[in-house]
N, C-alpha and C positions, 0 to 999 in steps of 0.2 A: 617371913619364911614359914614353910609348912612344918608341921611336927615331925613328918617323915624325913625331911631334908635335915632338920636340926639333929635328929637321932643319928643320920648317917654321918654328919660332920663330928658329932660326939663320939660315934664308934671308931671313925678313921683316926681321929686325933688321940684316941686313948690305945692305939696299937702300941707296940714296942717302942720305947724311946730311941733316939737316933744314936745315942751313946750305946745302948744294948746291941743294936744291930751292927755298929761298927765293931764292937767286941766279937760279935758272931763272925763278921766277915774276916776279921784279922785272924781268927783261930782256924780259918780254912787254909788250905795249901794251894790256893790259887795264885796265879801270877800277880805281881804287884800292879799291873795295868788294869787287869780284871778287877782287883781289889778297889782300885781307884774309881772305876766305872760304877761299881756297886755301891760305893759311899756317895758318889754323885747322885745315884738313883734315889738313895735314902733321903736326899735333901730337896727332891722335887715337890713342890706344892702348888696348889691351885687355889686362886681366890674365888669364893663364891659370895657375892654380896659383900659384907664386910668381914667375913671370916675367911681365914687362911686354913686350907685343909691339906693335911700331910699325906698325900697319896702314895708317894714313893715309899714311905715308911710301911704303909699298909700292904702294898705289894710285895716288898721285900720280906716282911714278917710272914706273909701268906707263903711265899716260896720256901722260907725256911721251915715253916710248919709242915708243908707238904713233903719236903726232903725227910723230915724226922717220921712222918706218919706212913710214907710210902717208899721204904729203903729199896725195894727190889726194883723199881723203876730206875732209881739212880745206880744201882749195881748193874742193871742192864746196859745203861748208857756207858758206864765205865768200862765194862767188859767189850763192848762194841768198839770203843775208842783203842782199848789195848789190842784188840785183834786187828784192827786197822793198821795200827803202827807196826804190828809184826809182819803184816803182809807187805807193808811199804819198804821194809827192810830187806826183802828178798832182793838179790842182786838182779840187775837188769829189767827184769818185768815187774818188780815190786811196785814201783811208782805208778805204773799204768793200772795194774790190778787194783791197787789201794784207791786210786781215783775213780775206777769203774764200780768197785764194791763197797765203798764207804758208806754211801747213802742206804744201800740195802742192809748192810750189816747193822748200822745204827737203827734202822727201822725194825729189824728183828730183835735187837736188844731191847729197845723200848717196848715193842709189842710183847715180848716174853715177859718182862718185868711188869707191864701194865696188866696182864692178864691176872698174874698173882695177886696184884693190888686190887683190881677191878672186882675180883670175886667177892671182896669184902664190903663193896658199896660205899666206902669211905670217901674215896675220891670224888664220886659224883656229889654226894652231901656237901663236901667241902667247897667244891667249885660252885655248886648252886648257892651255897651260903655267901660266897664273895660276890657272885653276880647280883644276888638279892640285896646285899648291902649298898651296892652302887645304883640300884634301880631307881632311887629317888632323884638321881641326877638327871634322869631322862626328861622329866617335866620341868626342870629348873632352867 
């Protein structure tokens, strides 16, 4: 195996342990079904040669890191979901309006939060770092 692939496997396997990720998942206010899906995602592994790579743990650790680093995008998504729920609660037309406007409201919430976060250039650096850490898999 190449040195770059060995470094990738070492980096991925040294991400947060599954136990810590499960603790982070359990501290959220997500539904039990969504928590179960996230726990299953944390257990996803890939076999590369004779090595087992914990890809799911790396992805979840990255997601939790993004939420911590970019709270305004998360806040924009939450605000959009709350606004959509309020529109849906309008008698008679609420369901129709919420169905028509939910995607637009969500896009606006994400865009507003992302603009605040992207001005700091942290998001691009983190995403590039994740993509670069998996780039050794392309030749494998």
